[in-house]
N, C-alpha and C positions, 0 to 999 in steps of 0.2 A: 570333246575329244582330248584325250590325254597325251602329255608330251611322251610319256613312256609306253606309247602304244604301237603296234604295227602301222595303223592307219596314219599316225603322224609322220612316220618314217616315210610313207608315201606321198603325203600331203606336203611337207615343207620342201623337198627337193623340186617339186612341180612349181610350187609357188615361187621360189627363188629363180628357177629357170625362165619362167614366163616373165617374171619381173625384170630379169636382166636383158631380155631381148625385145621387149615391146617399147613403142614410143615413150620417150621421157614424160611427156606431158600427161600421160594417162597412167602413169606408175601409180599414183596414190588411189586411183579408182580401183585398180586391180588388187592392191592391198586392202581396201575397203571391202570389196566382195569377198576376198579371201578370209578377212577377219569375221564377217558375218557367217560365212559357211562354217568356219571353225567353231564359233558360239552355237550355231544351230544344230551341230552334229550331237550336241547334248540333249537339247529339248527345244524344237522349233518355235513352240508357242511362247517360251519366254523371251524371245528375241524382241517382242513387243515391249516388254519392260526397258530393254536396253534402247530401243528407237524412243520410248516416251521420255526416258531421262535425258537423251541426247537432245531431243526436240525442245523440251522446256528450257534446258540450260542454253541451248543456242539461240533461241528467241530472246531469253533474259539477258544474255551476253549483248545482243544488238540493242536491246533497249537501254542497258547500262551505258554502252558506248555513246549513244545518243544523248543520254542525261549527262554523261561526263563533259560534253561539249555545250551544254546548255548554260545559259546565264540566269535563268529563272530563279527567284528566291526560293520556291519550294523543291528544288532539284535534290537537296539531300533527303528530303522525306520520301520522294518518289524513288530514289536509288535504294532506300532501306526497305520499302515495300516490295520492289522487284526481288531483292535478296531474300527477304523473308518468304515470299511466296515460292520462290525456287528451293529454299532450304525446307520448307514445310512440306511440299509436294515430294520431294526427293527423298527426304527422312522419313516421311509418311510411308511411302512405298516400301522402303527397306525396313521400317518397324513392323508394318503388316506382315511381310513375307518372312521376316526373321524373328520376331518376337511376339506374334499373336498367340501362337499355342502356348509359349512360356507364361504370357500374362493371364491367358485363360486358366491355364493350370493352376497358378497361384491364387487366382480369384476363387476358383472352386475349392481349392484347400481352405481358404478363409471361410467360405460359406459352409462347407462341411464341419469346420471346427465349430460354428455356431448353429449346427443342426438345420442348415437352410438348404433349399434345393439347389443343386448345381446347374450350371449352364452347359448345355450341349453344345459342342463344336459343330457349326453349320459348314465348315470349309475344310477341304482336304488340301493342306498347304505343302509345297514341296519348296525347299529354300533354293532359289535361283543361283547357279553356280556364278561366282565372281561379283554378285551384286554389292557386296560391301566395298569392293575395290574400285569398281567403275563409277560407283555413286560418289565416292570420295574424290576420285580424280575429276570428275564433272564439276563437283562443288568447288574444288580448289580453283578452277578456271573461272567461276563466277566470282569468287572473293578477289581474285587477282585483277579482273577486269573492274570490279567495283573500287578498288584501291588505286586504280589507274596504273597498276604495274604493268599491265599488258594491254594491248589493244584487242577488241573483240574480233574473232575471226569471221570473215564475210561468207567464206565459201562453206556451204553447209556439208559438203561431202569430205572436205579436209578436216572440218571439226567432228565429224562423225568419226573419221579415222582415228583421231586423237583419242576419243573416248573408248574406241573398240580395237585398237591395235593389237593383233591376235597374240603376239609373244608375251605381253603382259596384262592381258585382258582378264584372265581368271583369278591370279594371285599375285598381281604387281610385278615389279615395284610400281607404286602409285606416283606417276609422273606429274610434273607441273606442265602447264600449257605453254609456257613461254620457252621451254626447252624442246618439246616434242612438235608443236606446230611449226616452229620455225625449221626444223628438220624435214617436215612434211612438205613445206614449201620449197625446200632445195632439191628435191627428188627431181624437178624438171631440169636441173643444171648440174647436179652432181655427178662425177664420175664413179661408177659403181664397182667397176672391176679393180680390185686392189687385193694382190696376193696374201700380204702380211695380214690385212684386216679380215680377210675371209677365213684364213688358216686360224687367226687368233679367235674367231667367233666359234669355229668348230671345235678348237680346244676348250674353250669355256662350256660349250655343250656337251662335250665328252666327259669333262670333268663333273659336271651337274648330273649325267647319267650315273657315273661312277658312285657319286655321293648317295644318290637316291637308291639304285638297284643293288649295290654291293654293300653298302653301309646301313643306310636308314631302313630299308625293307628287311634286312637280316636281323638287326638289333630289335626292330619292331615285333619280331616273333617273340622275343624274350620278354620284351616290355608288356605285351598283352598277356603273356602267361602269368607274370607276376601280378600286374594290377587286377586282372580278372579273377584271381584266386589269392589275393593278399592275406586272407585270413588263414591260409595254409602255411605261411612262411614266416621265418624270423628275421633278425636284424640284417644278416649278410645278403640274403636274396632280395630283401625289400631295398636296401641301399644300392645294390646293383640294378634293380629295376628302375630306381629313381635316377641313377647316373645314366642309365641306358635310355631313358626317355628324353633327357637332356640332349644327348647325342642324336637320338633318333629325329627329334624335332628340329634341331640345328641342320643336320644334314638333309632332312626332307624339304625344308623350306628354303635352305641355301641352295639346294640343288635346282629348285624351280626357279629361283632367281638367276642362277648361272646359266641355265638352258635358255631363259627368256632373254638375258643379256646378250648371250652369244648368238642366239637366232636374230635378234635384232642387228647385231654387229655384222653378220653375214650380209644384210640387206642394206647395210649403210647408216644404221641408226645407233646412236649412243644413248643407253639408258642408265639411270644412276646406280651406284652401287647399293646394295641393300643390307650387306653384312660385312663387318670389318673385324674378324677374329673376335667375336663377342665373349668367349669364355676365357680370353686374356685379359678381360677388363680388371681394373684395379679397384673399381667401386661401382656401386649401382648407378651412380650417374654417368660414369664412363661406360657402363654396360649399355645404357640406352642410347649412347652416341655409336654404338657398334652394332646394335640389334635391330633389325627390321627398320632400317634408317629411313626409308621412304614413309613409313607410318608414323614413327616417332616424331619426325620433323613435320608431318602434317598436323599432328595434335598440338606440337609447340606453335606453328605459326597460325593455325586457325582455331584454337581453343584456348591453350595456355597464355599466349601473348595478349589476346582480346579480353581475357579475364583480368589482366593486369600483370601476369608474369611474376617476376621477382621485384619489381619497381613498385613496391607498396610496402605495408607493414609486414612484419613477419607473420602474424596470425593469417592475414589475407593470402601471403604467399603459400603457407601450408595448405590453406583451403583450396587454392588454385591447383596445387600439386595433387591433392586428394581427388578433386574433381576430374582432372585430366587423366589420371590413372584408373579411376573406376570407370569412366566413360570408355577407356581403352580397353579395360576388361570386358565390359558389355559389348563392345564392337566385335569381340572375338567369339561370342556366342551367347545363346539365350539360357544361361544356367548360372546359378548363384556361385558356383566354383570360380567363374571367370571373374565375377566381382570381387571375390575374396582375393584372387591372385592380383588383380589391379590394385586393390587396396593394400595389399602387402608390399608392392613396389613403392606406392606412394608413401607408406609408413616407413619403409627403409630410408627413403630420400630424406624425409623430415628428421628421423633419427640421426642419419648420417650428418646432416648439416648441423644439428645441436650438439653432437659430440665432436665436431671437427675442431673447434678451439681447444677442447680438452685434449684431444689426441695430439695436437700440434705442441702443447705445453708439455705433455709426457715425453714426447720426442725429444724436446729440448733438454729436459731434466736428466733423461737417460742416454743423451747423446747418442740417439738411434741413428744409424747410417741409412736414411731414407732413400738414398740412390742406390743401394746395394741390391745385389740380385735376390738375396734371402728375403729382404724386406718386401720386395716387389712380388716374390713368389708367395709370401704369406698374404698380401693383399689379394692375389688372384685366387687363392685357395678360399679365403673367407668369402669373397664376393661370389664364386661358383657356388659355395655351400648355401648361401641366401638365396641365390637364383634357383637353385635346384630344389630347395625346400618349398619355394612358391610354385615350381612346376608340379609338384605333387597334387596340389589343388587344381591346377590346369588340366592335369591329365585324368583325375579322379571323376566318376560318374555323379557324385554327391559331395557336399560338405562333410557328411557323416562318413563317408568311406575314406576320405582324405584324412580326417582326424584319427580314425581307427588304424589307417595305414602308419601314420606317423606315430601313434601310440606303441604299435607292435615293433617298430623300428628301436624304440628306447626301452622296451620290456621283454623282448623275446630274443635274448643273446643266444647265438649259435655259431660261434667261431669254428666249430668243428665242420661246418658245411664246406669250409675252404679245402678240406683235406679228404672227405669222404665220398667225392664224386657226385654228391647230390646236386652240385651246380649244373650238371649235365641234364637234370630233369626240368629244366627251365624252357625247353623248347628248342634248345640247340645242343648238339652233340659235340663230340670232341673236335671233330674236323671243322664244323661250322664255327666254333669258338676261334679256332686258329685262324680260319679265313677272316673272321671279324677283327681279331687283333692285329693281323697283318694289314688289312685295309685301313685300320685306325692309325697305324705307324704312318702310313702313306698321308692320311689326313693331317696328322700332326706336323709332318714335313712341309706340306703345301701351306698350312697355317703358319708356321714359322717364317717362311718365306714371305707371306704376307705381312706378318707382324714386324719382322726385323728390317727387311728390304722395302716394305710399302709398296709391293708390287703383286698384282694378282696372277694366277698361274699363266695366263696367255702373255702377259707383258714379260714375265720372267723367261719363258721358254723362247720368245722372240729374240732375246739377247744372248742365247745360248748357241753352241755349234749345231750344225745341221742335223748330225748323227744323233745327237742327245735329244734334240727336240723330236725327231720322229721316232726314237726309241720310247719316249715317254708316251707319245700318241698311241703308237701300237700297243704299248703296254696298258694303257687305260682301256683301249678298245677291246683287247683280249681278256682283261680283267672283267669287263661288263658281260662279255658274251659267255665266259667260262664260269664266274662266280656270281652273276647277277641273279637276283631272286625273281624268278617269273610265276605267274598265275596262270589262269585259264586263258586260252586263246592267245597266249604269248603276251599276255598284258600283265604289267606289275601292279602293285598296290597303288590306290589312288594317293594323291599328294594330301597331306594332312590339312593343309590350308584351304582346301576346296570346301570344307565344311564351315569357313568363316566368311 
């Protein structure tokens, strides 16, 4: 079930209404039923994988809890075996469904190169929606119990709800057990009706729908046109396509997070922020503190730090960075382009770290005003250019396509396309461009509020006059209804991160 589908607009109010009126002690059971129904609307068969991951990590958590209180000498080895089994089974399932076809394809390419018989694929594998997200969420629970950070959850239904909570089941945010399970336990005592909280949740959902249906889906038409036919275009359309994809990906994924956070907030749950104005970042390191925060902190806490983090020699630190970002790239998909994208971000961090002393020294020599607006603007523009360069690999179908795309940017100069109306042949006409530009002005204003005042849109509006608050709410609603991009059966385009 898609957030931007007519079925969800029926499903969510029903879930919330029943959730508010049923006895408090069984609220979590109702949410569990709703979450599994939500997931099964996509493909009922694949709910078995969700159940299997939940069962394995639940039992493993109980065994780890028992081992944590044991005084036996071999307890550490037992705990490591439990964690190893849990990771191998869960990552094994994820690898099979997400990477089997990719691995077989590359093996066959290698066999073909040596004129050997290729291996036929005996399986017809469809990537289960959300498997990357709920697998990582379940594994974070195991690591936290292993480290003694949290106690194991004894109630299997509450734990199952933690893994499958429908607002963030498909595409995050990837939550930590200590945060969500404690909130699940509070449903039996928490007062759910709160006007400010419920209104704030709906505001976040509306803002998410606006980002998705008015901005992301509209600019996505332009992006698809350019990337699918890059060999027909020169510098300006290709640059517009690359910048357009940066906007599309951000609005698409940030919109899902906003809807998820808002939906959870309506029901009294607080999910972590997943985006913090990432394109205002002043360095690549700063970008990763602002982009897909739940995933970047997951890799930091459960991969980068266990590898040694930065508390080691410089060479090992650089190794740890590259491993973390390459794995992050592969997490996004079974394609070499994602690996290159991850490697580029690892390389950015290494080069940035190496150049930092030189940059500091140059700033001292030239008395650069590093706190000035112009200096920070320059940092933001350079960071965005580096990020957007890497996005070209992320979006392209192959490394070859990405390299050719970049080559044409630097060799097919066509400044005249800015003046001969040929830009209107990229999938959007004059009116659609104006709608897109107007909606991006709104996006910029909301982003500036977040960046300067450190307030998401719901918090900002809660501090404003009633007339202003409701004017914004109705404005967003009308914008979605009038300018939203709709597809067949009143369903918009799927969220991009569903493929990951």
